[in-house]
C-alpha angles and dihedrals in degrees: 000000000000129000094268092056090046089055088054094059134010099197115169103173134250095295098055141058131229107246125191128198094250091054092053090048093048093049093047095047098042096091096038090054091046088050092054090049089050091052092048093053090041087064099250105161119235093352091158090063099039123108088240091065094049092047096052094043092048090049090053092050091049089051091051091050092052093048091048091053103039111013095091094053103067132359095239090062087074090059094045092044094053090052094052093079097054091038094055092042093050092047091049093050091052094046100043103031103023092226131121120246089217090071091076124057092216091063090050088051089054090058094045094050092045091052093048092046091051092051095049093046092048089050091052090051097045107041123081096198109100091205093058090043092055091047089054090050091053092048091051092052092046087051091057093050088045088062089062091048094050093046089050092057093042088053095049094044102035093119096049117100097209096047101172093046089050092048089052089052092048092052087069089066113095094226092054091044090054093049091048095048093043093052093046092049089048088055091050093049092047090049092051091049092048092047090050092050089046090054092050091046090052091050091046091052090052092050091046090052091051093048090049090052091049091047090052090051093053101034104024124240097268094050092043091054092050095045092053091059095034112027090181087074088081096054118101109269138160111245142161109250140167114232122202124194125183132177137180111248114228093009097128094054092043093050091052089061097048137061121263089248091057091048092050091049092053093046091049092057091043092051092050091057092048095046094048095050098041090048092048091050091046101241110192089228139338133189135194129215117176105299094344125092129187126190135184120216131178093232140008101247095066091040092056093047091052091046092053091050092049092046090054097045097037092048090055087056097041095048087074088063098038089248134126143196132241123199134195127191129190135166126207148100120322137168105240132188144063115342131181143065131312091271102038127036134169136181116248146139123243131193146079089288089069093047092049093050089052091050091051091052090050090054094050118103124222108302094004127128115203118197126191120238092247092053091045092054091057098045110112098206131073119239110184091189093064108122118205117212143144123255135182116220134186115268095023120103094200127051115254127232107221141168123227140191104219124231112302097251092056097045121103123251100269093068096045122124094270094055093043096052095075111128113245 
């Protein structure tokens, strides 16, 4: 999948979450910003311009950068990433001020909340059970609201020597009980809302993945990538295209003598060869119908290279069934784009160029590639084994002059499989 397709959908599976840069930044700066607010209401003068403020904010930004870069790789990166902020801040405090962060309860709270956040986020990344994942989401949101609660009590009891004893005493006051219960319930409600949105996001990512798969089936990966960046690619337009048709010779008679399962097995192997080669040679679109395949290329040279590869690989498969493949190639004007009614549309090419390519394929013998004169004149490579001759095809009043590469076993060495396998 290339970068354009990745831009179309960011699916990360059922055991992961879609993270965006702003979310990493918000999570990493939540405690530092709460800390600055705490210092402001605690009466610390000019906290916004103090080195302490710059150190804790810089530590939070560094943590966000790490999480953005590594968090999606392995679950334990969430735990390490959440500890980067307090680690850098503690180290900076020791180096620049010569004091220990453990002297103040708020710094200890920073470490505790960072550790708990890392554990819950790692749990969300690692587990496959949606129930456990949603519990972890609720715990993480309660943890954030808990930060506000802890800072509130630290602010109200900052002058008390026995802080935890005093907090226990204050919890007996109705006003503090109300604040505590309200903040905890706010965390629960926020967690439920986040878990619900996570569930819908997970479902949306699954649906997006399915729609992308269906779109690739109907449009082809190359055309889908281009249409995402340039939607006008799907509008009906007149273009010069190279059309390739190929068909298995003797397939109808062979399929009458074999079970449907055997027919499906052969076609499955045949389709895999075609898909791999057409994708590798960047066909604009290709479609399969029973033993027939049609592909659209921007120019004949690449189309011929892909056809030679398919002829070589498909013939190795079809020899086991006493079958062969015939190929026709033509270049010319077509109308290309979405066709259909208001309710049903499909991408296709229309025009005499398509019909002519199909007629050339019908005239090709087992193992033969027939190329129209117009396509031959554009091809950038020399093929000494090209044989020019005149053919009469159904639907054409005048005979057609064409060029053909004979069946593989009668071609000379420079169009053998080895020479044809060069990557375009």
